[in-house]
C-alpha positions in Angstrom: 0.0 0.0 0.0 1.3 3.5 -0.9 2.6 5.3 2.2 0.8 8.4 1.1 -2.6 6.8 1.3 -2.5 4.5 4.3 -5.9 3.1 5.3 -7.6 5.4 7.7 -5.0 8.2 7.2 -6.2 11.8 7.8 -5.1 14.5 5.4 -2.7 16.2 7.8 0.4 17.9 6.7 2.6 19.1 9.6 5.2 21.8 9.3 7.6 21.4 12.2 9.6 24.4 13.4 11.9 25.2 16.4 12.2 28.3 18.6 15.9 27.6 19.2 16.7 27.6 15.5 17.2 31.1 14.0 16.4 30.1 10.5 13.3 28.2 11.7 12.1 31.4 13.5 12.6 33.4 10.3 10.6 30.9 8.3 7.8 30.9 10.9 7.5 34.7 10.6 7.1 34.4 6.8 4.6 31.5 7.1 2.5 33.6 9.5 2.7 36.7 7.4 2.1 35.1 4.0 -0.2 32.3 4.8 -2.1 33.5 7.9 -1.1 30.8 10.3 -3.1 31.4 13.4 -3.4 30.0 16.9 -7.2 30.7 16.9 -8.0 26.9 16.9 -5.3 26.0 19.4 -7.7 24.3 21.7 -9.0 22.0 19.1 -5.6 21.1 17.6 -3.4 20.5 20.6 -1.3 23.7 20.2 -0.8 23.6 16.4 -1.1 26.7 14.2 -3.4 26.4 11.2 -3.0 28.1 7.9 -6.0 30.3 6.9 -7.5 29.2 3.6 -6.1 25.7 3.8 -8.7 24.0 6.0 -9.4 21.5 3.2 -5.7 20.4 3.1 -5.4 20.6 6.9 -2.0 22.1 6.9 -0.7 22.7 10.5 2.4 24.0 12.0 3.9 22.7 15.3 6.6 24.8 17.1 8.9 22.9 19.4 11.6 24.2 21.8 14.0 21.4 20.8 16.4 20.6 18.0 14.5 19.3 15.0 17.0 16.4 14.4 15.7 14.9 17.6 12.0 15.4 16.9 9.7 12.5 18.1 6.1 12.6 16.9 3.5 11.9 19.6 0.5 9.6 19.3 -1.6 12.5 17.9 0.5 12.3 14.7 -0.1 8.6 14.0 -2.0 9.5 10.8 -0.1 12.5 9.6 0.7 11.9 6.0 3.7 14.3 5.6 6.1 16.1 7.9 8.0 19.2 6.7 10.9 20.5 8.9 12.1 24.1 8.4 15.6 24.5 9.6 19.0 26.1 9.4 21.7 24.5 7.4 25.3 24.6 8.5 28.4 24.0 6.4 32.1 24.8 6.7 32.0 26.6 3.3 29.3 29.0 4.7 27.9 29.1 1.2 24.5 30.9 1.0 22.1 28.0 0.1 18.5 26.9 0.0 18.4 23.1 0.3 16.0 20.1 0.6 16.7 16.6 1.7 15.3 13.5 3.3 16.2 12.9 7.0 17.6 9.6 8.2 21.0 7.9 8.8 22.7 5.8 6.2 25.1 4.6 8.9 25.8 6.0 12.4 23.5 8.4 14.2 25.7 11.4 14.8 23.0 14.1 14.7 19.8 12.6 15.9 17.7 9.7 14.7 18.7 6.0 14.9 21.8 4.3 13.4 21.1 2.9 10.0 17.4 4.0 9.9 15.9 6.3 7.3 12.8 8.4 7.3 10.4 7.8 4.5 11.4 9.9 1.5 8.7 12.1 -0.1 10.0 12.6 -3.7 7.1 14.6 -5.1 6.7 17.1 -2.3 10.5 17.5 -2.1 10.8 18.2 -5.9 8.0 20.8 -5.6 9.9 22.5 -2.8 13.1 22.5 -4.8 11.4 24.0 -7.8 9.8 26.7 -5.8 13.1 27.5 -4.0 14.6 28.1 -7.4 11.7 30.2 -8.6 11.6 32.4 -5.5 15.4 32.7 -5.4 15.3 34.1 -9.0 12.3 36.3 -8.3 13.7 37.8 -5.2 17.2 38.2 -6.6 18.8 36.0 -3.9 22.4 35.0 -4.4 21.8 31.5 -3.0 22.7 28.1 -4.4 19.5 25.9 -4.6 20.2 22.2 -4.2 19.2 18.7 -3.2 21.3 17.4 -0.3 22.2 13.8 0.4 20.2 11.9 3.0 21.7 12.7 6.4 20.9 13.4 10.1 17.8 12.7 12.2 15.1 12.2 12.9 14.5 8.7 11.6 10.7 8.5 11.1 8.3 6.0 9.7 6.6 8.8 8.0 7.1 10.7 4.7 9.4 13.6 5.8 11.6 16.3 4.4 13.8 19.2 5.5 13.7 22.6 3.8 16.7 24.6 5.0 18.5 28.0 4.9 22.3 27.9 4.9 24.9 28.4 6.0 25.5 31.2 8.5 23.7 33.6 10.8 23.5 36.2 8.0 21.4 33.9 5.8 19.4 32.3 8.6 17.9 35.7 9.5 17.5 36.9 5.9 13.8 37.8 5.3 14.1 37.0 1.6 15.4 33.5 2.3 12.6 33.0 4.9 10.0 34.0 2.3 11.4 31.7 -0.3 11.3 28.8 2.1 7.8 29.6 3.2 6.5 29.4 -0.3 8.5 26.2 -1.0 7.1 24.6 2.1 3.5 25.4 1.1 4.1 24.0 -2.4 5.4 20.8 -0.8 2.4 20.6 1.5 -0.1 21.0 -1.4 1.9 18.8 -3.8 -0.1 17.0 -6.4 2.7 16.6 -9.0 3.0 13.3 -10.9 6.7 12.5 -11.2 9.0 9.5 -11.5 10.4 8.6 -8.0 14.1 8.1 -8.1 17.1 7.3 -5.8 20.4 9.1 -6.3 23.7 7.3 -6.0 27.3 8.7 -5.9 28.8 12.1 -6.3 29.1 14.9 -3.7 26.8 15.8 -0.8 25.4 18.7 -2.9 25.0 17.0 -6.3 24.4 19.5 -9.1 23.5 16.7 -11.5 20.7 15.4 -9.3 19.5 18.9 -8.7 19.4 19.7 -12.5 17.5 16.4 -13.0 15.0 17.4 -10.3 14.5 21.0 -11.6 14.3 20.2 -15.3 13.4 16.6 -15.8 10.6 14.2 -14.8 12.5 12.7 -11.9 11.8 13.4 -8.2 14.7 12.4 -6.0 14.1 10.8 -2.6 17.1 9.3 -0.8 20.5 10.3 -2.1 23.5 8.2 -1.2 26.7 10.3 -1.7 30.1 9.0 -2.7 31.5 9.3 0.9 28.8 6.9 2.1 29.4 4.2 -0.4 32.3 2.5 1.5 29.9 1.5 4.3 26.8 0.9 2.0 25.4 -2.6 2.1 22.8 -4.3 -0.1 20.4 -4.2 2.8 20.8 -0.5 3.3 20.4 0.1 -0.5 17.2 -1.9 -0.3 16.2 0.1 2.7 16.5 3.3 0.6 14.2 1.8 -2.0 11.6 0.6 0.4 11.5 3.8 2.4 10.4 5.9 -0.5 6.8 7.1 -1.0 5.4 5.7 -4.2 8.3 3.2 -4.8 11.5 3.8 -6.7 11.3 3.3 -10.5 14.7 4.7 -11.5 18.2 5.1 -10.0 20.2 8.1 -11.1 23.9 7.1 -10.8 26.6 9.7 -10.8 28.8 7.6 -13.0 32.1 9.5 -12.5 31.2 10.1 -8.9 30.9 6.4 -8.1 34.0 4.2 -7.8 34.0 1.2 -10.2 33.7 -1.6 -7.6 30.8 0.1 -5.9 29.1 1.0 -9.2 29.2 -2.7 -10.4 27.6 -4.2 -7.3 25.1 -1.4 -6.9 23.9 -1.5 -10.5 23.6 -5.3 -10.3 21.5 -5.1 -7.1 19.3 -2.4 -8.6 18.7 -4.6 -11.7 17.8 -7.5 -9.5 15.0 -5.3 -7.9 13.8 -4.1 -11.3 15.0 -0.5 -10.9 16.2 1.2 -14.1 19.7 2.6 -13.9 20.4 5.9 -15.6 23.9 7.4 -15.9 24.2 11.1 -15.1 
């Protein structure tokens, strides 16, 4: 059964934000200003904020006082169909960036979540978020790189989940333009109705421009992305885990051919073929 339409599921999309994350606070401000999120129905929704005009989609926002990588949904979210985390992104390069990725750990749990456990990837909503980040970045004249990121950090959830982030320093985290771009991207993800080809990405750098171009310009919607640095510890069972933990199922694998060492490329393509996944070189 498709993870998007579990039996008995309620049409709840939850945006998760944190008061201790400066980028998250910035995005909250834009969501409230642009989409009318209000606490008017707080008593009925356990403290969530609700977007005005989106009652049919039931888009809610939950604000926590903890780090988002350690988020643990309570029993009231059993039937939530999508979780969208709005967060800061940190990198040593301090490159201004707007990024999307699936949470979860391909190996150890160094930043939240469980070792070797992935969240469920939501390729369609994540692609819609990526496309809107690019559109808004251009419209607002932001000098930010827009990119998919590889799967990394917690939480590890049995729910379709994605992060939309502002990177990579305090200047960008508090930039109102970046907050506005992410707010629009988040709402596009929450309302996603796009019909795309779900794909897994293998090889290359953490920020893979080839995968990003495929997501922006082609029919493919990336879910889990396994970068080159994770291939040394990748196992057939973890590769299968990436395929199974993808909403809608994986039809195609995009393999960064030059960014994947030959020995890894051979066994990975053989395994993908055994599972009926088409391999495409990029």
